[in-house]
C-alpha positions as CSV (number, residue, x, y, z in Angstrom):
1,M,-1.8,-9.0,8.9
2,A,-2.6,-9.5,5.3
3,R,-5.9,-8.2,4.2
4,G,-9.0,-9.2,2.1
5,P,-12.4,-11.2,1.8
6,T,-13.7,-13.6,4.4
7,E,-16.2,-16.4,4.9
8,K,-16.1,-15.6,8.5
9,S,-17.7,-12.7,10.8
10,Y,-16.9,-11.9,14.1
11,P,-19.9,-11.5,16.6
12,K,-18.3,-8.9,19.1
13,P,-16.1,-6.1,18.9
14,H,-13.2,-5.2,21.0
15,S,-14.5,-4.7,24.6
16,R,-13.8,-0.6,24.4
17,A,-16.5,-0.5,21.7
18,Q,-19.2,-3.1,23.2
19,G,-22.3,-1.2,24.5
20,Q,-21.2,2.1,22.8
21,S,-23.2,3.8,20.3
22,A,-22.5,5.9,17.1
23,Y,-22.9,9.3,19.4
24,S,-20.8,8.1,22.6
25,L,-18.2,7.7,19.8
26,G,-18.9,10.5,18.0
27,E,-15.4,12.1,18.6
28,Y,-14.1,8.7,16.9
29,Y,-16.4,8.7,14.2
30,S,-15.8,12.3,13.2
31,G,-12.3,12.1,12.6
32,R,-11.1,14.5,15.6
33,K,-9.4,11.3,17.3
34,L,-8.5,8.1,16.1
35,F,-10.2,5.1,18.1
36,G,-7.2,2.9,19.6
37,N,-4.5,5.2,19.8
38,D,-5.4,6.2,23.2
39,F,-5.7,2.4,24.6
40,S,-4.0,1.4,27.8
41,L,-1.5,-1.4,27.4
42,E,-4.5,-3.9,28.7
43,E,-6.5,-2.9,25.8
44,V,-4.0,-2.9,23.2
45,R,-3.0,-6.5,24.2
46,E,-6.7,-7.4,23.7
47,W,-6.9,-5.9,20.3
48,Y,-3.6,-7.3,19.4
49,G,-5.4,-11.0,20.6
50,L,-8.2,-10.3,18.3
51,E,-6.2,-9.6,15.3
52,E,-3.2,-11.6,15.7
53,N,-4.3,-14.4,13.3
54,A,-7.3,-13.1,12.2
55,C,-6.5,-12.2,8.5
56,F,-4.2,-15.5,8.3
57,E,-7.6,-17.4,8.7
58,I,-9.6,-14.9,6.8
59,Y,-7.0,-16.3,3.9
60,D,-7.8,-20.0,4.7
61,Q,-4.6,-20.3,6.8
62,G,-2.6,-18.4,4.2
63,K,-3.5,-20.4,0.9
64,K,-6.2,-18.3,-0.4
65,R,-5.2,-16.1,-3.3
66,M,-5.1,-12.3,-2.5
67,P,-5.5,-9.7,-5.1
68,N,-2.8,-9.0,-7.7
69,N,-2.0,-5.0,-6.8
70,D,1.5,-5.1,-8.2
71,F,0.9,-2.3,-10.7
72,L,-0.8,0.1,-8.1
73,H,2.4,-0.5,-5.7
74,W,4.7,-0.4,-8.3
75,S,3.5,3.0,-9.7
76,A,2.4,4.7,-6.6
77,G,5.3,3.4,-4.4
78,Y,8.2,1.4,-5.2
79,R,9.2,3.5,-8.5
80,W,9.4,6.6,-5.9
81,A,11.4,4.5,-3.5
82,L,13.8,3.6,-6.1
83,E,14.1,7.2,-7.5
84,G,18.1,8.0,-6.9
85,R,18.8,4.7,-5.5
86,S,20.2,1.5,-7.2
87,S,18.7,-0.6,-4.5
88,L,16.2,-1.0,-1.9
89,G,18.4,-2.3,0.7
90,K,17.7,-3.6,3.8
91,V,13.7,-3.7,3.8
92,L,11.3,-4.0,6.7
93,G,7.9,-5.5,5.9
94,L,5.5,-4.7,9.1
95,G,2.8,-7.1,8.7
96,S,3.6,-8.3,5.3
97,G,2.2,-12.2,5.6
98,N,3.5,-14.0,2.6
99,G,5.5,-11.2,1.1
100,E,3.4,-10.9,-1.7
101,E,3.4,-6.9,-2.2
102,F,7.4,-7.5,-2.7
103,R,6.9,-9.3,-6.2
104,P,7.5,-5.9,-8.3
105,V,11.0,-5.2,-6.6
106,R,12.6,-8.7,-4.9
107,K,15.6,-8.2,-7.2
108,W,16.3,-4.7,-5.7
109,I,15.9,-5.9,-2.0
110,E,19.5,-6.8,0.2
111,H,17.6,-8.6,2.6
112,L,13.9,-8.7,3.5
113,F,12.6,-8.4,7.5
114,I,9.1,-9.3,7.7
115,A,7.7,-8.3,11.4
116,E,4.4,-10.3,11.4
117,S,1.7,-11.4,14.2
118,A,0.7,-14.8,12.6
119,D,3.4,-17.5,13.0
120,G,2.0,-19.6,10.1
121,Y,3.4,-17.4,7.5
122,F,6.8,-17.3,8.5
123,H,9.4,-19.1,6.2
124,N,12.6,-18.0,6.2
125,D,15.0,-18.4,3.6
126,P,18.5,-16.7,2.5
127,S,16.8,-13.4,1.4
128,T,13.9,-13.1,3.9
129,S,13.9,-13.2,7.9
130,Y,10.7,-13.4,9.9
131,V,10.4,-11.8,13.3
132,K,7.2,-12.3,15.4
133,A,5.5,-8.6,15.9
134,Q,5.3,-7.4,19.7
135,T,2.2,-7.0,21.3
136,D,3.0,-2.9,21.7
137,G,4.0,-2.7,18.2
138,T,7.7,-1.9,19.4
139,L,10.0,-3.1,16.5
140,L,13.0,-4.9,17.6
141,F,15.5,-3.4,15.6
142,P,18.2,-1.0,15.8
143,D,18.3,2.7,15.3
144,N,18.8,4.1,12.0
145,F,18.7,0.2,10.7
146,F,16.5,-0.2,7.4
147,D,16.8,1.6,4.3
148,T,13.6,1.0,3.2
149,A,10.1,0.3,5.3
150,V,7.2,-0.8,3.5
151,T,3.6,-1.2,5.6
152,I,0.7,-2.1,3.0
153,A,-2.8,-1.7,4.7
154,V,-1.6,-2.9,8.2
155,L,-1.6,-0.2,10.3
156,H,-5.5,-0.1,10.5
157,H,-5.0,-3.5,12.0
158,I,-3.1,-1.8,14.9
159,P,-4.6,0.3,17.8
160,N,-2.0,2.3,18.9
161,V,-0.9,3.9,15.9
162,S,1.4,6.7,16.9
163,H,3.6,4.6,18.8
164,V,4.1,2.2,15.9
165,L,4.8,5.2,13.1
166,Q,7.2,6.3,15.7
167,E,8.8,3.3,15.7
168,L,9.1,3.3,11.9
169,F,10.7,6.7,11.8
170,R,13.2,5.6,14.3
171,S,14.4,2.4,12.8
172,L,14.5,4.1,9.3
173,K,18.1,5.1,8.3
174,P,18.3,9.0,7.8
175,G,17.1,9.5,4.0
176,G,15.5,6.0,4.2
177,I,12.2,6.1,2.6
178,C,8.9,4.5,4.2
179,L,5.8,3.3,2.1
180,L,2.3,3.5,3.4
181,K,-1.0,2.3,2.3
182,E,-4.0,2.7,4.5
183,P,-7.9,3.0,4.4
184,I,-9.2,6.5,5.1
185,T,-12.7,5.5,6.2
186,T,-14.0,3.9,9.3
187,L,-14.8,0.7,7.5
188,G,-18.1,0.5,9.1
189,A,-19.2,0.9,12.4
190,W,-17.1,-0.3,15.1
191,H,-19.7,-0.6,18.2
192,L,-21.5,-3.1,15.6
193,P,-20.9,-6.9,14.7
194,R,-18.3,-6.6,12.1
195,K,-19.1,-7.0,8.4
196,V,-18.2,-10.3,6.5
197,G,-14.7,-9.3,5.1
198,L,-13.1,-7.4,8.0
199,A,-11.1,-8.4,10.6
200,P,-12.4,-8.0,14.3
201,C,-11.0,-4.5,15.1
202,E,-9.7,-3.0,11.9
203,R,-10.4,0.7,10.9
204,G,-9.0,3.2,8.9
205,F,-7.8,7.0,9.3
206,P,-9.3,10.2,9.2
207,R,-7.6,11.7,6.1
208,E,-6.2,14.9,7.9
209,W,-5.4,12.9,10.9
210,L,-2.9,10.8,9.3
211,H,-1.2,13.4,7.3
212,Q,-0.7,15.5,10.5
213,E,0.2,12.5,12.4
214,L,2.9,11.7,10.0
215,T,4.6,15.4,9.5
216,E,4.5,15.4,13.4
217,K,6.6,12.2,13.8
218,G,9.3,13.9,11.5
219,F,8.5,12.1,8.1
220,E,8.8,14.4,4.8
221,I,5.8,13.6,2.4
222,I,7.4,13.0,-1.1
223,H,4.1,11.9,-3.0
224,R,0.5,11.0,-2.2
225,T,-1.9,9.0,-4.1
226,Y,-5.3,8.5,-3.1
227,F,-7.1,5.8,-4.8
228,E,-10.0,3.1,-4.3
229,F,-13.3,4.7,-5.9
230,P,-15.7,2.0,-4.3
231,P,-17.8,1.0,-7.6
232,L,-14.3,0.0,-9.2
233,R,-13.6,-2.2,-5.7
234,H,-16.9,-3.9,-6.3
235,L,-15.7,-5.0,-9.8
236,R,-12.7,-6.3,-8.4
237,D,-14.3,-8.0,-5.5
238,R,-17.2,-9.2,-7.4
239,G,-15.8,-9.7,-10.4
240,G,-12.5,-11.2,-10.1
241,V,-10.9,-8.4,-11.7
242,D,-7.3,-7.5,-10.4
243,T,-8.0,-3.7,-10.9
244,Y,-5.1,-2.6,-9.3
245,N,-2.7,-4.9,-11.5
246,S,-3.9,-2.9,-14.6
247,K,-2.9,0.2,-15.8
248,F,-6.0,1.1,-17.3
249,W,-8.0,0.5,-14.2
250,T,-5.4,2.0,-11.7
251,S,-5.6,5.5,-13.8
252,L,-9.7,5.3,-14.1
253,D,-9.6,4.7,-10.4
254,Q,-7.4,7.8,-9.7
255,F,-9.3,9.7,-11.9
256,F,-12.6,9.3,-10.6
257,C,-11.0,9.8,-7.2
258,K,-9.7,13.1,-8.1
259,L,-13.2,13.8,-9.3
260,T,-14.5,13.2,-6.1
261,G,-12.1,14.1,-3.2
262,W,-14.3,17.0,-2.4
263,N,-16.8,14.6,-1.3
264,Y,-14.8,12.7,1.5
265,R,-16.1,11.5,4.6
266,Y,-14.3,9.7,7.3
267,H,-17.7,7.7,8.5
268,R,-19.9,7.1,5.5
269,T,-23.6,6.0,6.6
270,Q,-25.2,7.2,3.0
271,W,-24.9,5.4,-0.3
272,H,-23.9,8.9,-1.7
273,Q,-21.1,9.3,0.8
274,K,-19.4,6.5,-0.5
275,L,-18.6,7.8,-4.0
276,A,-15.3,9.2,-2.9
277,P,-11.6,7.9,-2.5
278,S,-11.3,5.0,0.2
279,Y,-7.4,4.7,0.4
280,V,-4.4,6.8,0.5
281,F,-0.7,5.9,-0.6
282,F,2.3,7.7,1.0
283,V,5.8,7.8,0.1
284,L,7.7,9.3,3.0
285,R,11.7,10.1,3.5
286,K,13.4,10.4,7.0
287,P,15.1,13.4,6.9
288,M,18.8,13.5,6.5
289,I,20.8,14.6,9.5
290,S,22.1,17.9,9.3
291,S,25.8,18.3,9.6
């Protein structure tokens, strides 16, 4: 479930989107409803089959270099997760691929459990255990098991997000921290063949929908960072600059996102609508059980 550029395009969308139009999918493109969240189990299985190995293949069987986002992950996420804690404890990495997003904090992890769909990423070692991601998104871990959960640009590859968020909440210990980084745009039209660089079914989240869903599941929002101003994203992708491993570029990006937040739109069909933040990074906490 890793993310990034690709040389491969996918000619057909999910069957629920085939034969549809922007008008017939209007409730979803408007952001009032989340596409995929109301799918039947059979439709979820179809989606999983399309996405299971897509990103592993995008990255040339896991060998292609991913952009280095270490500074962003630290500044917007991990430093908040470590506040008041000496360790991240037992950590869940949901769809974490080769585990590269944990580079800044491996020394603070007691044990890392990665739930991943692509078998090619599996490489267990004394400090890391891989488990196969379930088709329906259920996490095969007990209640109150993890001290920290991390999902870095993974949930937008999953259809039934409400169920997965509930699973994240369930498996976290009271007081546990969840770091969540996701796109807040549609990532293009789903009823048309996907553009190069996108997996078959991925789509981002409406900003207000995601905020409401997190609070309804019971999470406390500790911190929230909007980022990825599209012109700077092009600098990264076309210029090979690791903008989010740089304090200067990350700060500049967040500055422009603050200036243009008023221009936010979930489904962007005109170039000027793209001059707004495209991603969000949440630091969430599961409340302590009251005595």
